[in-house]
N, C-alpha and C positions, 0 to 999 in steps of 0.2 A: 859331465858333457863339458864341451869347449864352446865358448861363443865368437864370434867375429863380425866386424861390422860391414852392414850392407851397404858397399859404396860410401859415399860421403854423408850417409845419413846416421842418424841416432839410434838405429834399429840395429839389435844384434841377433844375429841368427845362429843355430846350432850347426856346428861342423858337418853333423850326420844331419842329411835332410832326410825326408819319407817320400819316396818316389811313388806314384799311386797309378800307373798306366795299367795295370793288370786288374783293376777293381772294375767289375762289371762284364768281365771277360772270363778270367781265371779265377778272381775272387768274388765272393757274394758280399752283399752289404754288410752281413753279421761279420764276414772275416775282415772286411774293411775297417769297421768299428773296433773290432778288437783289436788289429794293427793301430789304429790311432791311439787307442787307450793307452796302448804298453808303451808306445813311441813316445808320448807326452809324458808317462811316467818317468821314464828315462831320462828326460831335459830335452828330447826333441822338440822344437818349436818350429821349424820350418817345413811347411807341407807344400808339396809342387804338384800342381795339375795342369790340365788343357782342357781348352772345349771340345777338342776330337777325341779325347780318351774315353774308351780304354783302346786299347791297340792289340792285334791288328784293328784297324779303323773299318768299321761297318757300321750302315745306316742304322740297324737294328738295335746298336749298342752305343752309338753316339751320345756322348753327354751324361751317361751313367756315373762315370768317375766323381764327376762334380757334383751329380745328385747324392751320393752316397756318402760325400764330405758333407753336403748341405744337411743331410737327416742327422748325421752325428753332432754338427756344430749346434742344430736346434734343440738337439735330445741333451746334450751336455751344458749347453748355456756358457760356452767356454770360449767366445771369439776373441777375446781380448788376450788369451793365453797364447795364441799361433800366431804366426806370421804366413799369411797365405798367399801362394801364388797362382797364376793360371796364364794362359798363353791364348792368343788369337792367331788363327792359321793363317799363313800367307797365301799366295795364288796356288791353286788345288784343282784337280779333278773331282774332289769329293762333294759333288754337287747338294747332296742330302744336307750338308751342314745349316746352308742358309737358302737352300733352293735355287740358286744359281751360282754366277761366277763369284768366287770368293777372292779379294785383294785385299792389300792392306791399305784401302782407302777409308774416306770418310763415313761413307754409308755402312760398310761392311764392319768397321771398327765399333762403331757406336751400337749396331745390332747385337754383335757378337758380345761386349760388356753387358748388356743388358738381360742376355739370355743367362749368361755365366752369373751374373749377380742374383738372379731368379733360382738356378738350380743351387747354389751355393748356401741360398738363404741368408744372406748378408746383403748390407748397403754400402760395403767399401771392399777393395781388393788390395792387400798391400803391395804386392808385386804383379804388375801386368807384363807380360813379355811378348815380343813379336816371334811366333814359333819359328820361322824361318822366312829369308828375304821373299821379296817378289822376283826379283830379278834371278837370272841364271848364273851362278857361282858354286863355287865348290864346296857342298855341304852334303850330309847324309851318306857317306862313303866314297865322296871324289876328292882325292888327295891334290889331283892337279886342275888346274883352271884353264876353261876353255872359254875364249871371249866370243859372243853373239854379237857382232855388229849392225846398230840399228833398232837394237831390242828395244819394245816399248814396256815400262812397268812404272807404276805409281811412285812418285817423286819422294825419296825421303823426307824432304822438306813437309809434304803433305801430312804423309804418316805422322811426324813428329808434332805437326801442329794439333791434330785430331789428340793425339795423347796429351797435350797441353790443355787442351779444354777439360778432358776427363780429370786430371789431377786438380785443375781449377774447382772443378764441380765437387770434388771429394770423394767419387766414386772408385779413383785410384790415388794411392798413396804416392808409389813409385814406379819407374819403368825399367824395363829391362829388355836385353836382346838374346837370340837365341839361335843357333846355327849361324852364327854371324862371322864375317871375315875380318880381318884389320882394316881394310879401306871402308868397310860400312861401319864398323865400330867407330873409328876417328872422326868419320863424315857426322855420324850422330852426336859425338862429345864438343867437336868444335861448334857444329850451331847451337847447343846448350849452352856453352860458354859463352857465345854472342849474343846470348839472350834471346835464341828463336824458340825454345822450348825447353822440357825438363831433360835432366841430365840422366842418362843411363846408367843406373847403380850395378849392373851386373851382365856376363854374359853367359847363357847357358850352353856350353858345348860337349861333345863328348870328349872324355879324357879316361884313359887308362894304361897300364902297362903296355897293352897292344896299340894304342894310338895315343902317342905324346906328341902330335902334331901342333898343338896347342903352344908347346913351348917355341915353337919357331918364329912366329909373328905376333902372338897374342898375349903370351905370359907378361912380357915388358909392358903392353899396354895395360893390363890387370893392375900391374903394380903402381907404376908410375901415375895412371889416372884415376886410381882407386875405383876401378871398375871389374870386381874381382870375378873369377869364374865359379859358376855352380856347375860341377862335375856330373855329365850322366853317363850311363853305362859305365861305370867304373869295374865293372866285372864282365863286361863285352858280353852281356845276355848270359851272364853265369859260366860262361866257358873258363874265367881264370880261377873258379872255385875248384876244379879238377873232374866235376862230375860227369864230362862228357869224354874223359880220358880212354885210349885206347878203343875208340869208335863206340863208347857207351850210349846208350839213349835211353834215360831214365823215364820212367812213366810218369806223364803231366808235367813234364819239364819242357819249358819254352821253344827250345829248338827241336824236341821231338815233336810238340804240336803243331809247330808253325815251319816248316820245312823251309819256307821260302825266305825266313829268316836268316841268311846267309853271310850278312855283312862282316861278322867275326870269325867265320868258320873257312876261310882259304886255307891251303895246305902251309903256306909260311905261318899264318896266325896257329895254327894247330901245332907247329913243331915249335915255335917260341912259349905257348902256353904250356907245353910239356917241360920245357925248362924253367919256366917260372915256377911251376908246381913241385917240380923235383927240387929247386932250391929252398922252397918253403918246408916241404917235408923233411929234407935233410937237414934243416935249422930247426927241427922241431915246431914249427908254425903250420897253422891253418892256411892252404893257400889263399882262401877267401881274406882272411884277415891281412895276410901280409899285402895283398894287392890292394886291398881298401886303406890300410895304414899307410901305404906310399902314396896315395891320393891324400889324404887327410894331411900328409906332412908338408905339401907344397904351399909356398908363400903367396901364390897367386890365386891359391883356391879358397873361396869364400865358404863354400858348402859342398859336400859329397852327397848326392843324390841317390840313395839306395832304395831300390825297389824289392819286394819278396813276394813270394806267394805263399809261403809257410810261415807260422810263428818261429821255427826253429831258425830258418834263415833270417828272418828280422833280427832276432837276438844276436845271433853270432855277428852280422853285418854291424849292430850298434856296438858290439863289444869291441869293435876294431879301433875305437877312440882311445883304447886304454893300451895300445900296443905303439911301442916306440921302436923303430926299427934300427939297429945298428948300424954302425959305418960299412961293416963286412957284407951285411945283407944289402945294402945300398949299392956298395962296389959290386956284387953279384947282379943286381938288378940291371945296372950300367953294363955291364960288361953283356949280358943278353941283347940290351939293347941296341949296343953296336953291330951285334951279328943279324937282329931282326928290327930294323929300325920303321916303327909304324907299320907293320903289315895288315891292320886291319882299321883303316881311318873310316 
């Protein structure tokens, strides 16, 4: 396994991160524990969760992912061996989470932390992330930005001040962003540099062969500011593995079970996927490993968060760390990217 520094901290996290958002929906508690045991044995020390997981978000299952991680930590007694990350929701209509309006204000963040700590059965969180901004901006599939004049949202300074108190209390070691833009990222970093709160150490945004939009405005920030990307959906909900090729609908696969998850399955994305899969197979590579190895190789990526519903998928995903793509493969990837630039943001 390879490890990289988490921002400007002295923490090193595995380049392969373990995603958890299927636990409690597609995976049982026993399966979650099996994945955790295997990943840790392979050198994976970074585990990423969220208060709203599993996905799709439902009142009946909300919080189960953290609960499963908590029972694993309690039974294995290995808290110090892992870097544990979770997230607090931004403004949302999922009012079952806290029986009211969820925002990134003091009341909500403090309540969210306490509930996450309880479910995770720990007294501290290594990386606490803002799951998405309160304000309207381009995330969750929106490539372009549409401004909303006069929109009211929780000031970023207020959010940062609450995070500062959590770090001071020891309940949170470090803080990060998710689904954030260049403007929001730099605002948080500038305030931290001026002494107004803790410094963001990471940004968890989507990044894959079908969505390289992070390279446009965020990659330079990640490198120059040492605020690296924690890449999510590196296989675009499994599309880049090739298992949905030619209209296939594998039983129990994510896009088969949840047809409304269409973020990555528009015609342009499907055409691009076909070319990426064919490139991999013509080169004797697993399409999934090629797609993941590409993300692993980016110098602005701190960790590549990979979720799996089966042990076979998990093993293949982790094995991608062993693959170094040749220049011919990288040139082939860039050629496809020029034809299909960010078809599935």
